[in-house]
C-alpha positions, -999 to 999 in steps of 0.1 A, spaced: -309 -609 358 -286 -605 388 -255 -580 383 -216 -600 388 -199 -581 421 -166 -573 394 -131 -576 416 -104 -568 391 -120 -570 363 -130 -603 368 -162 -619 385 -162 -638 418 -196 -638 428 -234 -625 426 -251 -602 450 -278 -598 448 -280 -561 462 -244 -551 463 -226 -540 491 -242 -526 524 -224 -505 547 -223 -541 572 -203 -552 538 -176 -530 541 -147 -524 567 -121 -492 578 -88 -493 587 -102 -499 624 -120 -527 621 -99 -547 599 -67 -538 626 -90 -551 652 -100 -584 638 -66 -587 625 -50 -575 656 -19 -557 643 -18 -521 643 -40 -497 624 -9 -486 607 9 -519 594 -30 -524 581 -23 -488 560 9 -497 548 -1 -535 535 -30 -514 518 -13 -492 501 19 -518 490 -13 -549 473 -6 -574 504 -40 -572 518 -71 -564 495 -85 -532 496 -101 -496 470 -85 -462 483 -121 -445 477 -106 -406 473 -83 -405 500 -95 -435 527 -95 -466 521 -126 -491 525 -123 -540 526 -148 -557 519 -154 -579 542 -155 -618 524 -117 -603 503 -105 -598 542 -119 -632 552 -114 -650 519 -74 -636 530 -73 -646 566 -81 -684 551 -52 -683 527 -30 -669 551 
C-alpha cells in the first residue's frame, strides 16, 4: 500500500517514496523562484499566506505546494 501525503489533516496526493531533498525548498530558493526578497518569503510564511512548514527554527517549502500557489495566483 502506498502511504498518502498528509497536509493539514487532509489527504492531498499519494507518493510512493515520500518527500525527497529535491521536493523541499529553502526560503532563498523560493525567493529566487518568485522573484521577491527572502524577507518577504519569511513574512508570507509566518502569516500563512504562503504554504510553508516550520522545522525547528527553519522554514521549508514543498515544491508542489509552491507551484500550486503560483498557479492559483
